[in-house]
C-alpha positions in Angstrom: -19.3 -82.2 -10.1 -16.0 -83.1 -11.8 -13.8 -81.9 -8.9 -15.6 -84.3 -6.6 -14.0 -87.2 -8.5 -10.6 -86.3 -7.2 -11.3 -86.5 -3.4 -13.5 -88.3 -0.8 -16.8 -86.5 -0.5 -19.5 -86.8 2.2 -22.9 -87.5 0.7 -26.4 -88.5 1.8 -27.6 -91.8 0.3 -31.1 -92.9 0.0 -31.3 -96.7 -0.7 -34.8 -97.7 -1.8 -35.8 -101.3 -2.4 -39.0 -103.0 -3.9 -40.2 -105.8 -1.6 -40.4 -109.2 -3.2 -39.2 -107.8 -6.6 -37.4 -111.0 -7.4 -40.5 -113.1 -7.0 -42.5 -111.3 -9.6 -42.9 -112.2 -13.1 -40.6 -110.4 -15.6 -43.4 -108.2 -17.1 -44.4 -107.3 -13.6 -40.9 -106.4 -12.8 -40.6 -104.1 -15.7 -43.8 -102.3 -14.6 -42.6 -101.9 -11.0 -39.2 -100.5 -12.1 -41.0 -98.1 -14.4 -43.1 -97.0 -11.6 -40.2 -96.5 -9.2 -38.1 -94.7 -11.8 -40.7 -92.2 -12.5 -41.3 -91.6 -8.8 -37.5 -90.9 -8.2 -37.4 -88.5 -11.1 -40.2 -86.6 -9.6 -38.8 -86.8 -6.1 -35.5 -85.4 -7.0 -36.8 -82.8 -9.6 -35.8 -79.9 -7.5 -32.2 -81.1 -6.8 -29.4 -79.6 -9.1 -27.9 -82.2 -11.4 -24.4 -81.5 -10.2 -25.6 -82.4 -6.6 -27.1 -85.8 -7.6 -26.2 -89.2 -8.8 -28.8 -92.0 -9.1 -27.6 -95.6 -9.3 -29.7 -98.6 -10.5 -29.6 -101.4 -8.0 -31.7 -104.0 -9.7 -34.6 -104.3 -7.3 -34.3 -100.7 -6.3 -31.9 -97.6 -6.5 -29.3 -95.8 -4.6 -29.7 -92.0 -4.7 -26.7 -89.9 -3.7 -27.1 -86.3 -2.6 -23.9 -84.1 -2.5 -25.7 -80.9 -1.5 -28.2 -80.2 1.3 -28.5 -83.4 3.4 -32.2 -82.7 4.0 -32.7 -83.2 0.2 -32.5 -86.9 0.8 -35.1 -87.0 3.5 -37.6 -85.0 1.4 -37.0 -87.2 -1.6 -37.4 -90.5 0.3 -40.6 -89.4 1.9 -41.9 -88.0 -1.5 -41.1 -91.3 -3.2 -42.5 -93.5 -0.5 -45.7 -91.3 -0.4 -46.2 -91.3 -4.0 -45.9 -95.0 -4.4 -47.8 -96.1 -1.3 -50.6 -98.5 -2.3 -48.9 -99.1 -5.6 -45.5 -100.6 -4.6 -44.2 -102.1 -1.4 -41.0 -100.3 -0.6 -38.5 -100.1 2.2 -36.0 -97.3 2.5 -32.7 -96.6 4.2 -30.8 -93.3 4.5 -27.2 -92.8 5.5 -24.6 -90.1 5.5 -20.9 -91.0 4.8 -17.8 -90.9 2.7 -17.9 -91.9 -1.0 -15.8 -91.4 -4.1 -17.0 -90.8 -7.7 -15.6 -93.1 -10.3 -16.3 -93.8 -14.1 -17.8 -97.2 -14.8 -17.3 -99.5 -17.9 -19.9 -97.5 -19.9 -18.3 -94.1 -19.2 -21.0 -93.1 -16.8 -20.5 -91.5 -13.3 -20.7 -94.2 -10.5 -20.3 -93.8 -6.7 -18.5 -96.2 -4.4 -17.9 -96.1 -0.7 -19.0 -97.0 2.7 -21.9 -94.5 2.6 -23.7 -96.7 0.0 -23.0 -99.9 1.8 -24.3 -98.7 5.1 -27.4 -97.2 3.5 -28.2 -100.6 2.0 -27.7 -102.2 5.4 -30.0 -99.6 7.1 -32.6 -100.4 4.4 -32.4 -104.1 5.2 -33.7 -103.5 8.7 -36.8 -101.6 7.5 -40.2 -103.1 7.3 -42.6 -102.5 4.4 -43.3 -98.8 3.8 -40.8 -97.9 6.5 -38.0 -95.3 6.3 -35.0 -95.8 8.6 -32.0 -93.6 9.0 -28.5 -94.1 10.4 -27.1 -92.3 13.3 -24.6 -90.2 11.3 -27.5 -89.0 9.1 -29.8 -88.3 12.2 -27.1 -86.2 13.8 -27.0 -83.9 10.8 -30.6 -83.7 9.7 -32.2 -83.4 13.2 -30.8 -80.0 13.4 -32.4 -78.8 10.2 -36.1 -79.4 10.3 -39.0 -77.9 12.2 -40.6 -80.3 14.7 -43.9 -80.1 12.7 -42.3 -81.7 9.6 -40.7 -84.9 10.8 -40.3 -86.9 14.0 -37.6 -89.5 14.6 -38.0 -92.6 16.7 -34.9 -94.3 18.0 -35.0 -98.0 17.5 -31.8 -99.1 19.0 -28.9 -100.9 17.6 -29.1 -103.7 15.0 -26.5 -106.0 13.6 -26.1 -106.6 9.9 -24.8 -109.9 8.3 -21.3 -108.8 8.8 -21.9 -108.5 12.6 -21.5 -104.8 12.2 -23.7 -102.7 14.5 -25.9 -99.8 13.4 -27.8 -97.4 15.5 -31.1 -96.6 13.7 -34.0 -94.2 13.8 -37.5 -94.5 12.1 -38.9 -91.5 10.3 -42.5 -90.3 10.5 -43.8 -87.1 8.9 -46.3 -84.9 10.5 -49.8 -86.5 10.9 -48.4 -89.9 10.3 -47.6 -91.0 13.9 -51.1 -92.3 14.6 -51.0 -94.5 11.5 -47.8 -96.3 12.7 -48.6 -97.9 16.1 -45.3 -99.9 15.8 -43.3 -96.7 16.2 -45.3 -95.3 19.0 -43.8 -97.6 21.6 -40.4 -96.1 21.0 -39.3 -92.7 22.6 -39.6 -89.7 20.2 -36.8 -87.5 19.4 -38.2 -84.1 18.2 -35.9 -82.0 15.8 -34.9 -78.6 16.7 -36.6 -75.5 15.2 -34.8 -73.5 12.4 -32.3 -71.0 13.5 -33.4 -67.4 13.7 -32.1 -64.7 11.3 -28.7 -63.3 12.1 -28.7 -59.7 13.4 -25.8 -57.4 12.5 -26.4 -54.3 14.7 -29.9 -53.3 13.8 -30.1 -55.0 10.5 -30.5 -58.7 9.6 -27.6 -60.3 7.8 -28.5 -60.5 4.0 -29.8 -63.7 2.8 -27.5 -63.6 -0.2 -24.5 -63.3 2.1 -25.5 -66.1 4.2 -26.0 -68.3 1.1 -22.5 -67.2 -0.2 -21.0 -68.4 3.2 -22.8 -71.7 2.9 -21.7 -72.3 -0.6 -18.0 -71.4 0.1 -18.0 -73.4 3.3 -19.5 -76.4 1.5 -16.4 -76.4 -0.9 -14.3 -77.1 2.2 -16.7 -79.3 4.4 -19.3 -80.6 2.0 -23.0 -80.9 3.0 -22.2 -80.2 6.7 -21.9 -76.6 5.8 -25.6 -76.1 5.9 -25.8 -77.3 9.5 -22.8 -75.2 10.6 -24.3 -72.0 9.1 -27.5 -72.6 11.1 -25.6 -73.2 14.3 -23.5 -70.1 13.6 -26.7 -68.1 13.2 -28.0 -69.4 16.6 -24.7 -68.9 18.4 -23.5 -65.4 17.1 -25.0 -61.9 17.0 -22.7 -60.0 14.7 -21.4 -60.5 11.1 -17.9 -60.7 12.3 -18.6 -63.4 14.8 -20.7 -65.3 12.2 -17.8 -65.5 9.7 -15.3 -66.3 12.6 -17.5 -69.1 13.9 -17.6 -70.8 10.4 -13.9 -70.1 9.6 -12.9 -71.8 12.8 -14.6 -75.1 11.6 -12.2 -75.3 8.7 -9.1 -77.2 9.8 -7.0 -76.8 6.7 -5.3 -73.4 6.7 -5.5 -73.1 2.8 -9.2 -73.9 2.7 -9.7 -71.5 5.7 -7.9 -68.7 4.0 -9.8 -69.3 0.8 -13.1 -69.2 2.7 -12.2 -65.8 4.4 -11.1 -64.4 1.1 -14.3 -65.4 -0.7 -16.7 -64.1 1.9 -14.7 -60.9 2.4 -12.5 -60.3 5.5 -14.6 -58.3 8.1 -13.0 -56.0 10.6 -12.9 -57.8 14.0 -12.9 -61.2 12.6 -9.9 -63.0 14.2 -7.7 -65.3 12.3 -8.7 -68.8 13.6 -5.7 -70.1 15.6 -3.7 -73.1 14.4 -4.6 -76.2 16.4 -2.7 -77.2 19.4 -4.9 -80.0 20.8 -4.0 -81.6 24.2 -2.2 -84.7 24.6 -3.9 -87.7 26.2 -3.5 -87.6 30.0 -1.8 -91.1 30.0 1.0 -90.0 27.7 4.1 -88.6 29.1 4.8 -85.0 28.0 6.4 -81.7 29.1 9.9 -80.6 29.0 11.4 -84.1 29.5 8.9 -86.0 27.3 9.8 -84.2 24.0 10.4 -87.6 22.3 6.9 -88.7 22.9 5.4 -85.5 21.6 7.6 -85.6 18.4 6.2 -89.0 17.4 5.2 -88.6 13.7 1.8 -89.5 12.2 2.3 -92.2 9.7 0.0 -94.0 7.4 0.0 -97.1 9.5 -1.2 -95.1 12.6 -3.9 -93.4 10.6 -5.2 -96.6 9.2 -5.3 -98.4 12.6 -6.8 -95.4 14.4 -9.6 -95.1 11.7 -10.4 -98.8 11.9 -10.6 -98.5 15.7 -12.7 -95.3 15.8 -15.1 -96.8 13.2 -16.1 -99.6 15.7 -17.4 -96.8 18.0 -18.8 -94.1 15.7 -19.3 -95.9 12.3 -18.4 -94.6 8.8 -17.8 -90.9 9.9 -14.4 -92.3 11.3 -12.6 -92.0 7.9 -13.2 -88.3 7.2 -12.6 -87.4 10.9 -9.3 -89.2 10.9 -8.2 -87.6 7.7 -9.0 -84.2 9.0 -7.3 -84.9 12.4 -4.2 -86.1 10.5 -4.0 -82.9 8.5 -4.4 -80.7 11.6 -2.4 -82.5 14.4 1.3 -82.0 14.7 2.2 -85.3 16.4 0.8 -88.8 17.0 -0.4 -88.1 20.7 -2.2 -85.1 19.5 -3.8 -87.0 16.5 -5.2 -89.8 18.8 -6.5 -87.2 21.4 -8.4 -85.3 18.6 -9.9 -88.6 17.5 -10.9 -89.7 21.1 -12.9 -86.4 21.5 -15.5 -87.9 19.0 -16.4 -90.7 21.3 -18.9 -89.6 23.9 -18.9 -92.5 26.2 -16.1 -92.3 28.7 -15.5 -96.1 28.9 -15.5 -96.4 25.1 -13.1 -93.6 24.8 -10.7 -95.2 27.2 -11.0 -98.4 25.4 -10.1 -96.6 22.1 -7.1 -95.0 23.7 -6.0 -98.3 25.2 -6.4 -100.0 21.8 -3.8 -97.6 20.3 -1.4 -98.0 23.3 -2.2 -94.7 25.0 
């Protein structure tokens, strides 16, 4: 875990809160915290220590998962289920950027937007309800069988800072009929797990798939698990599987380290260096060289990150950092960020705000 302290990491955060904790007598508060702490310890017992940091939040806790994103969902449901009827809880889950720091007592602490947003998502939850943010939904919805969890879109909510959050409610199998409040919302079923990867007549060894996931996670964090499953569904050979994953690593040193670690396979093409298109409204071509040569400076990255965050939330920061390391000029950098905005009108608004 020590290497995570020197860079921004993407992690999944479960923020759990005890309802009306501050209104209880002190001896009751002690009992409630003991119950919650015991349930959290049990809920995360299967998570490696190096992939986990738990922070006390007074009337609750923030549980940070640096490994598989779905660990957060399983832990949250386990904690809520174990304490149902004993404590009144509300829970929020988010995926986003954080940094690991050392507090005054020399303990590991976590700071960053991922925790702040997880707390905001929790604040929208009702008693015994688990809500998740859109960034977390987009990742975890690719991982679970539809018989395990169902996600109910609840629309957009504004927090006390007038920041908007798109949220989803979580219900596990067999729980839907017990929650009539959620049944009025449309249901988003998660995709089934990806099939085994064939390599000729033989399935790709599980050990090799796990090696690819671990090495990819060193470059991309917890999103590696999602990409490995997508690669399994999209490719039919070992060479194509490795090439699919390598192409997702923007930084050449990280990409080369990944290929070296998993073993270069004959037929695996070297992922090309990025050459993204320049936005249509910009002048380019033989006579537009000056515009294309515009450098990417810190001011542009900061402004673009802030603008992008208004459309896609906390994932804007890591996406902007990745685009800045990959793009060769300012127009290309802006174009790469615009691709992450699905709505055409919002995309044009983003480009306009940056003078494109």
